[in-house]
N, C-alpha and C positions, 0 to 999 in steps of 0.2 A: 585568415593571413592578410598582412598589408600589402598594397600593390607593390610590385618592384619592376625595375626596368629590365626587359627582354634585352637579349644580347643584340648587339650591333646594330648601325643603321639601316633602313630599308630605302633604295633606291626610288622616289617616282618621277612623274613628268615635271611635278613642281618641286622639285629638289628633295632630299635624304631626311629621313623623319627616324624617329625614334617611338616609342611607345612604353606600356606598362603592363607587365604581367599582372592580372588581377585573379588571381585563384587558377580556375579550369580555362579561363579565356586571357588571351591578349587583347589589346584594345589599344589604338592609335585614335585619338580624339581630336575633333577640330582642324582638320586638313585643309585648307584652302584649296579649292579646286578653280575658283576664280574670283577676279576683282569688277567692280563697275561702277562708274559712279552713279547718281542718285540720274534716274531716267534713262541711261544707258544701256545698252546691252552687254551682257558679261564678256571677257575675254579670258582666256587660261590664265592661273595665276602661275607666275613665274618665280623661281627658286631666289629664295631671301640672300642678299650679297652684304655682307659684312662691312665695318669700316676699310678691314685691309685689303678687300677688294675678293675676297674670296666667298665661295656658296658656305652660307651657315645651315647647320643640320637644326631641323625643327625639332624641338621636345613635344611631341603630339600629345600630350597630358591634360589639354585645359579641353572640356566640352565646347561644341560649336556655339556660338552667341545665339540668339532667338532673333528674328528681324521684329525691328520696332512694330509695336500693336498696341492699340489705344486698349485702356483698361471698361472695364463694365461690370456692373451686378450680375449679370446673367452669365456673360463669359466668365467672370472668376468662380461662380458657381458651377458652371459646367465643367472645368478645367480642376477644380477643389484643390487649389492648391498646388497644383502641378508645374507651373511657373516661378514658383515663390523662389526667389534668389538666383534665377539664371538672369545671365548678363544678356543686353538688348545693345543691338548694334546694326546698322546699317550695312556695315562688311559682313553680312551673315554668309555668304557661299562658301560653307564649309561642310565637308564630310566625315564621318566618323567609322573606324572598320574595326569589328570584332570578327575574331577568329579564335581557333582551337589552340588551347596551348600546347597541346601534343600534337601539332601537326609535326610530319615526320619530313625530313629533307627529303625534296622531289614529289611530295605528294601535291595533288591539285584537287580542290575541292570547288562544289558549286558555288555560285555566288548569289545573295538576294539583297538587291539593291532596296530600300525602305521606303517610302515617301508616306508623310504622317500628314493624318488629318487635320480638321479645324476651320472648315469652310474656306480655305485660303485666305483668314484672317486670325487666325491663333495658332499658335503650337510651335513644336520646334522638332529638330530631329532628334537631338539626344535629352529628351524627356525622359526623368527614371523610369514612367510609366511605358516607354517603349523599349526598355531595355533587352537585349536581345538575346542575351547570356542563355537562356535555357533552350531557345531556338538552333543555338549555335551548337550548342554542348548535345543535345539530344539526336537534333538532324545533322550534326557534321556539315554545316555549311558555313561560308563565311559572308557576314552579314553588313552591309553599307548602310549607314542611315544618312539621308540627305537633308541640309539646311537650305533655303533659297527665300528668295523673298517674297513678301505677303502684302495683301492689301491694298491701297493706293500706290505703295512702295512699287509694288509689283505687277500689279494687274490694271492701274489707273491711266493708262496712256490709251490714245486712240488712233495712232498713226503707226506706220509701217518702219519708220526711223526717224530719228531726232531731226527735229526742223522741217518735217511735213506736216500737213494739215493734221489737226489731232494730237499733234505733240508728239510725247516719246513714244517707242511701242507698246502696243497694247498687252503685249504678253510676255515681258519681262522675267517675272517667276518660272515661266514654262522654257524660256531658253534659259534661265541658271540652270533648271533641272536637266536640261537637254546637255548642257557642258558638265554636267556631274556623271553623266550616263558617259562622254566622251571621255573622262578623266579616268573611270573605271575600265573601259575597254584599254586603255594605253597604260593603265599601272597597276591593275589589280593581280597581274601575273607576280609580281614580286613580293605578292603576300601570302602567294599560293593559292590565288582565285584562279577557275578558268574563265575568261574572257568569251568564250564559245557558249556558255552553262551559266549566262545572265538572266535572271528572273526579278522582273520589277513587280513590286509589291505595294499596295498602297489601299489604306481607308479612306472611305469618306472621302474628302476633297482629294485625298492623295490616289484614291482610284478611279476620280474624274480625271487628273491630270494622267493617269496612265491612260486612259481611255483617248485622250487628246494626243499622246504623244503614238501611242498605236497608228494613229492616221496623218502624224507627220513626218515628212520625207525627210527632215533631219534626223531622226531617229533610227532610221533604216541599219540595219545590224546590229544595234546598240545594246539591245535584248533580245532575248530568243522566248521568252514565255513570259506571260503576266498572271498575276493573283490581284483579282480586283475585288473589294470588300466594302460592299455597301455603299457606291457610288451614287450621288443623287441625281439618277439619270431623268426623274420626273419633273424638274425644275429648272434644268439649264436649257431650254430652248425658249425662242420667243423672248429673249431679254433686251431687245435693241431699245426698246421704250425706256426700260428701267436704266439702260446705261448712258442715255442722253440726258435724263434726269440730273443723275449723280453728275454728269460731266459738266451740268450747269453748275453745278456747285464747286467743283475742283480747278476748270479751266484757269481761271485766274491767279491762281497758286502760284507764285514762282518757283523756278526749280532749287533755288537755293535757299528757298525758305527754312528757318530754324525748325529742327524735327518736331518741336512741339505742337509748332502752328500745323505741320503736315496731318499729325495726329488728331487736331481738333478737326480740319478739314474732314477727314476721313471719317470722322464718326458724322457729320452733317452730310455728308454725302449717303452714307448708310440710311441715317434718316430720311432722305429724300428718297430712298427706293423702296419705302415701305408702302407706298400708294398701288405699288406692283403685286401684293399681296402677296404668296405663298413662293415667288419667285426670289423675294425679297429674304429668304433664308439662305441666297448664296449670292451676297452682292457683287461679290468678286469672283475671277476667276477667267479663264482661257476664254478669246471671242474668236470664232470664226472667220477665217479672210483676212486677217490680221496677222502681222508680223508677231 
């Protein structure tokens, strides 16, 4: 059965949205939870305003774009075409919600917030390989899939704020994920989700991100449980020398450089990490002691 529109708009902190009924689930795709200029921390997304000055209802029917990411033969082999045809955009701070189509009025369900893997370098929240339909239907939960900044755009800074020594904040991708969790706290009840029963769930780098969020003051009370799948805990320590080698490659890149230049510089920085051995398997990612 082809997707059809579910009844009525749903009010969120970033405006009203409508989704699509897709068989036994309802989907709201690509809802912006934040906006951010390159190198800047995220700010909550505001409702869109039309030319008449009135708020515009967002038709949330398009999957979130992936963060731009360089292509390589190795990554293409690992992903097996999962990113084929997926839009890429620096404006990637968006989330998608999947819930049972037979949710009864007044019914409240637990929530899973999904953080994808990919070494903080590749992937996106809305890839077909992450389709949460079976999880939603079989376990009767609401799943929120998050897309955030990756690679040099998400973890290439070395400072705590823009203009500080080291440039942009080091953990912009993690700050994006925090903002997504705040959006869930503020808005998920409108979809039948329980903001007091939120489980953060992530695989590989997504699981590693959850471990960092668990010790972040900014994540306090944003989720109550965690499912951490195959995080790369054995290679995440002692990486400062590697980060410094990568920073020597990226520090001269202007903040307004063309995107293709950013991707080329990211690939060069990753090659600079190879001298660090096994730690080069995760060249990007959160840094302790940085915002």
